[in-house]
Every structure is written in C-alpha cells, then in structure tokens.
N, C-alpha and C positions, 0 to 999 in steps of 0.2 A: 482542340487546344488553342488557347490564345496565342497569337503571333508574338514572338520575342521582339522586344524593342530594338530598333536598329540604332547602333551607336553612330554618331556623326563622324564623318571621315576626319582623320588626323591630318592637319595641315602643317607641313614642315616648312618653316620659313628659311629661305636661302639668304644668308647674311654675306654672300660673296661681295656684293657691291659695297657694303659697309666696311668689311674687312679691307678691301682694296683702298677705300678712301682713307682709312686710318693709317695704312702703310704709306700712302702718298704723303699724308700730313707729317708722319714721322720722318720720312726722308727729307722733305722740304725743311722741317725744323732743324734737322741736323746740318743741312747745307747752309742754312742762315748763320749758324755759329762759326763756320769756317772763316769768313772774312775777318771777324774779330780776332781770331787766333793769329791769323797772318799779319794783321795790322800791328799787333802788339810786338811781335818779334821780327819785323821786316828789316832786312839788311841791305836792300837796294842793290842786289847783285854784286856785293862787295868783292867776293872771290873771283867772279867772272871778270870784273874790271881789272883785277890784278893780272889774270891770265892774258887778257887782250892787250893790256899795257905792256906786258912782258913780250908778247908777240910783236908789237909795234917797235919796241926797243931793239929786239933781235933783228927785225927786218931792216933797221937803220944801220946794221953792221956791228952792234954792240954784243958782247958775250951774253948769251941767254941767261946763264946762272949768276950773272952779276946784277941783274935787276933787283932793286930794293924799293919797297914802299913802306913808309913810316906808318905805325899804328899805335894808338894811345895805350892799348891793353898789351899787345904782344911785342911792342918795340919795333922790330924790323921784320917785314914779311917779304918772302922771295918766291920765285917760281920753283916748285918742288917736284913737278911731275918728271918721270923718266923721259928720255929723248923721243921714244915712240909716242908718248902722249903729246909732246910738243908738235910732232908731225901732224897729228890729227886735229890739234887745236889751231894750228897756224892759218888754215883757210878762213876760219871764222873772223880773223882780224881784218879781212878784206871787206867785211860787211859793216854797216852801221851798228853801233853797240846795242841800240834798241831792238834791231832785227835779230841779232845774236841772242839777246836775252829772251825774246819771244820764242825763238826756236828751241832753246834749252828748256824753257818752261813747258811748252807744248809737248816736247819729247818726254819730259819727266812725268807729266800727267798721263800721257798715253802709256808709258811704262808702268805706272801705278795701276792703271785699269787692267792692263794685260796680265801682269804678274799676280794681281789680286784674284783674277779669274782662275789662273793656274792653281793658286793655293786653295781657293774656296770651293771650286766646282766639285772636287771629290767628296768634300764634306756634305755639300748639298745633296749629292746623289746618294750617299750612304744613309743619310738621316731624313731624306724626303722633305727638305726645307723648300720654302717658296724661292725660286731661283732668282728672279729679277730683284725682288725686295732684298734678299740676302746679299746679293752681289753689290747692290747700290749702297747698302749700309756698310758693308765691308770696305768698299772703295773709299767712301767718305771718311771712315775711321782711319784708313791708311793715310789719306790726305791730311788728317787732323793731327797725327802724331808728330812730335817735335822733329824727328829725323827727316821726315818729308818736308816739313815747313822750312827747316834749315837748308835742305838741299835746294829747294826752289828759290828761297829768298837770297841765298848766297850765290846761286848760279852754278851749282856743283854738278858733277857727272855721275853721282853715285848710283842712280837708278839704271843707267846704262850698264854699269857693272853688275847690278842685281839681275837684269835681264839675261846677260851672258851666263852668269853662274846658275841661275834657276833653270834656264833652258837646257844647260848641260846636265845638271845633277838630278833634275826631276824627270827628264825625258831621254836624253841621249845616252847617259850612262846606264840607267836601269834597262833600257831597250837594246843595249849593246850596239848602238849605231857606230858606223865607221868614224864619224866625226866627233864621237864622244871625247871630251877633253879640250876641244878647240875653244869653247867659250871660256872656260876657266883659264886657259893659257893666254887668250887675248886680254882678259880682265887683269891678269897678273902683269902683263907687259905694259898696260895702261897705268896701273896704280898698284904698287907692290903688295899691299896687304891681302889681295885675293890669293896670293901664293899659298896661304894656309890650306886652301881647298885641294891643292896638289898633295899636300901632306895627308889630308883626309882620304884622298883616293888611294894613296899608298897604304894607309892604316886599314882601309877596307879591302885591301888586296885587289883593287881594280888596276892591275898592272898596265894593261894596254891604255886605258884612259889616262892614267898618270903619265905614261910615256908620251902620249899625244899632247897632253897639256904642257908638259915640260918642253917638248919640241916646238910647240906653237909659241910659247913665251920666249924661248931662245931664238926662234926664227924671226919674230917681230923685233926683238932686241938687236939681233945682228943686222937686220934690214936698216934699223935706225942708225946703227953703228956705221954701216956703209955710206949712208946718206949724210950723217952728222958725226963724223969721226971725232972732232975736237970736243963737241958737247958731250958725246957719249963717254969719252975717256974721262972728262972732268966729273961727270955725274957719278960714274961707277967707282971711281977712285977717291972721290972727296965728298961731294955733296950728299950722297946717300947716307953717309955716317954722321952728318951734322944735324942732329935733331932740333937744334935751336933755330934752324931755318924756318920751321913751321910754327913757332910760338913757344910760350912758356909751358913747361910740363906741370907746374904747380897750379895753373889756372883751372878753375872749377870746370870749365868746359871740357877739359881733357879727362874723359871718363875711362881711364885705363888703370891698371895696377900701379904703374909708375907714377901716374898722377895722384893716386890715393896716398902712396908713400910720401911723395914730395910735399903734399899738403900737410902731412903730419910733422915733417921735419923743417918746414919754413922757419927761419931764413936759411938754414943749412941745406946743402945739396942732399938728395936722397942716397941711401946706402945701396950701391949697385949690386953687391952680393945678395942682399936680401931680396931685391927685385928679381934677380936672375933665379934665385931659389923658388920664389913664388911662381914665376913664369914656368919653370920646369914642372912644378906640381900641377898647376892649373892646366897647362897644355897636355900633360900626360893623362890626367884624369878625364878632361873634356874630350880629347880625341879617342880615348878608350871607349867612352860611352857612345861617341859618334860612330865609331867603327862597329860597335855592337848593333846600333840602330840600322846601319846599312846592311849588315849581314842578315837581319831578320826582315828586311824589306821595307823599313820605314825611312825612305830617303829624305823626307821632309824633316824629321827629327834629327837625322844625321847631319844634314847641311846646316840646320839651325844651331845645333851645338857647336859645330865648327866655326860658324860665323861669330858666335859669342866668344869662343876661345880667341879668335883673331882680334876681336875688339879689346879683350882683357889684356893680352900679352903685348900688343903694339905699344911702343913708347908714347905715341900720340894717338888718341881716339876722340875725335870731336863728335858731338851728338849726331851730325849728319852721316857719320859712318855707321851708326848702330841701327841699321834697318832690321836686324835679326830678331828684335823683339816682336816684329809683325808675324813672321811664321810661327814664333813661339806661342802667340795667342791662338793661332789657328790649330796647332797641335793640342793645346789645352782644351779648347772648346770641343774639338772632335772627341777627345778622350772623355770629357765631362758628359757629352751626349750619349756616349756608349757605356758609361760606367754602370756596373751591376749593383753597387751598394750606394745608399744615400750618403754615407760619410765620405766616401771617395768622391762622389759627384760634387758634394758641397765644397770640399777643399780645392778641387780642380776649377770650379766656377769662381771661387774667391781669388785664386791665383791668376786666372785669366783676366778677371775684371781689374784686379790690382795692377797687373802689368799694363793693361790698356789705359787706366787712369793715370798712372805714373808717367807713361810715355807721352800722353797728350799734354800733361802739365809740363813735364820736362825738367831740365836743370838750369837752363839759361834764359828761357823766354821771359819768365816772370820775375827774374832775380837780377839785381845789379851787383856783380861781384867786384866792382872797382877796377882800378888800373894798377894796383900794386899787390904783391903777395900778401895773403891774408892767413894768419895762423888758425888752426882748427882747435878751438878751446873746449868745446863741450861735445857730449855724445850726440846731441841734436844737430850740431854743426857737422859732425862727422857723417851722420846718415844723410843729411840734406845735400852735402857737397859731393857725396860718393854714391848717390842712389842708383845710378846705372851700373856702377861696378858691383855693388852689393846685389842688385837684382840679377845681373849676369851670373854671378857666382851661385846664387840660389837656384837659378834655372839649370845650371850645369848638373846640379844634383837632383832637382825635382822634376825636370821636364820628362813626361812619360814617354817610354819607347813602346810603340804600338806594333805588336807582332802581327805580321801579315796585314799591312795597313788597309787593305781593301776589305777586311773583315773586322769591324769594330768590336765585335763581341769577344775577340781574342786578346784584348789589351792586357798588358802586365798589371798585376794588382798592387805593385809597390812603385813609389815615385822613381826609384833608381833602376827599375826594370830587372831587379834580381829575382 
C-alpha cells in the first residue's frame, strides 16, 4: 500500500509579545491624556491654601473659625473642618506650602493606587483578567475622573477618608476584626459626612462595628474638645449648622438634592420641607438596598450605595466628595462580565461606560457657571447642571446587588436585586 501523505506540522504562533506591546501602548496613550485633563481644571491647591492660611491665622492667636477668605464665586470661604481635623492639619502649617502640597498630592496618588487595587483585584481573580494591565488601566481611570482631579488640584483630603472607609468596610467588618469600625469612626471625626457609614453599619445589623465606629468618632471628638475647648464649643454649637460657611447651595458644583432644588428656585431660597422629604425617601430607600447588599455578602455594593446616599442628602456635596461613582463602575463591570444573558450584559456595560464617561467629563471642569446664581430654564439645563445627582439617583435603583460576591454566577437578575 502506498504511504499516506504526511501533513505538515501545524505551527501555532504565539502573539504574547504583540499583545503585551498593544497593552503598553494603550496604557501610555491613556496616561498621556491625564495632563490635559488636569491642566483644564487646575485649582492650584486653592482649598489647601485656605486650610494653611487658617492654621497660620490660628497660630497667631486669632479664633480659628473667624478666618475668612474672599472668593468670587462663593463669596466668603471659611475653615469648616471639625476641631479634630484642625489638630491633624496644624502641623502641616509649619512646612513650606509647596512641600505640603507635594505631600498631599503624593498621598492622594498612593491612596488611589492602593484603593483601586482593593476594588479591582477580586474582579481580576474572578474573571481571569490580565492583572497588571487591568490594574494600570483602572488606576489611570480613577486618576482621570473629576472627583480625583478636584481632590488633587484643590489639595483636599478625601482619599484619606476613602482609605479609612474601604479598609474598614471591605476587610475589617466582613472579617469581624476587633478594630472593625475604627476607620469609619476616624473618618467621621475628620469630616462629618462619613457618619452615614455608621448608619449603614446599624442598618446592616453590624452592631459591634457600629458601636466601635461611634466610640472612635466620639473619642476623637472628645480628645479635640479637651485640647481645644473653645474651638470645639463654637464648632458644635454654631459653625456646624451654618451651611453658608462652605459656599452657595445653588452653585452647580453642589451636586446634592438641596443643590438641585435651589437651582430650580433661584433667586428664591429652596423649600426646606421638600428637601427634607426627599432626604427621607432617598436615605430610606438607599440604605435599605445597602443593608440588603451587606446581608448577602456584597460589601462593595453596600458601601457604594451608602456613599451615594451620603452625597445626595448632604446639604453641600462638591465633585471632589463623590468618589463613590468609582466603586459603582467596578460593581457594574463585574456584574456585566458575569451576566448570563446578552440583554442584561449589554445594559450593564452601557451603564458602566456611561458612568465612567460622565464622571471623567464632570460638571465643573469644562463649564463656566459664572459668579452669580443662574436660573434653570430648560430640560437640558436641568440635566447638565444636576448630572451627578441624577446619576446617583439612578444608581441607587440600578446598581446590581451580587449574591455571594465571590461567585459571579449567582448575581441577581434584576437591577434592584429583587
């Protein structure tokens, strides 16, 4: 019998080097865009300069909360942190301003990298994504969003608070650590709005962590009270309740429910009862969903919903406060990668991309909202001037709650998790 022809061996070409090169180019291209974004909305450490000027004023024997700095948009700006925050900020006034600005910037960037790894590593492991490339793209995206740009360019401390909150709620609380609640408590003592996470712990029946958080916040506040009795008395009895100390509520940069209402009523003052009613509804619904997320093991969705609630119900919520769109994108991407049906996968990806694009473009970076109250005349004006508020409300209802977050195939099939 004639011999059968021998087929030539199949050569499988390894495109690993080409794929690596494309990923490097993609990361570098993304990185090149960042300076342009920062240059457009650079504030030259405006808030940090106020803090350091207030510290110097205080060091000269003047009352801390009497410090005033004129501003074209907001009128008069003052030092608004609790006394415990003043204690931690005061040593930085001993340094040259440039050194303090560098320290704040480096710490913020490090915090972005660390927290992004905390958020993204579980998604990488569940879906077998390329780790270094995914982490690099995710960190660059977080650096690109308006909340981070505003935090860095204003010289704010928001990412320090995020580190404390995430360390507590992603690790300490789920693992029942003894120190669970300390991070949330310290963040609350530094800047009051993280107190919403104590309410979240109570809603999720994390009694011990809620007690530790409350005790930590109270302890730090009492320590400040012992060291700074006059400043503490004045802050807690008067300055805390004066929302005009931090700027105009009608200004477009204030992306809270009160800001939305005030922009509709300019030049009249907003209706307080309407605002309080909306706060009750939004807080009740949002914390109910957050507690449900915590009970089924989705700590990330729970804290994200809570952060969005806090941003919506606070009287003043500047763009640099709203970090919580970042973990929302992570939850949406994780849910999209695990979705069983094409339709669900499609809307999850659309929502994730939409949130990312909106938060990179932002509400103040590329817009000049002027120095005087501006009425909202059209539907387009309403959407443009309240886009973070509307996006936050949408996510309260649409953010998926992942049952047993370590098993992506058990995701709930409806946006509300019902």
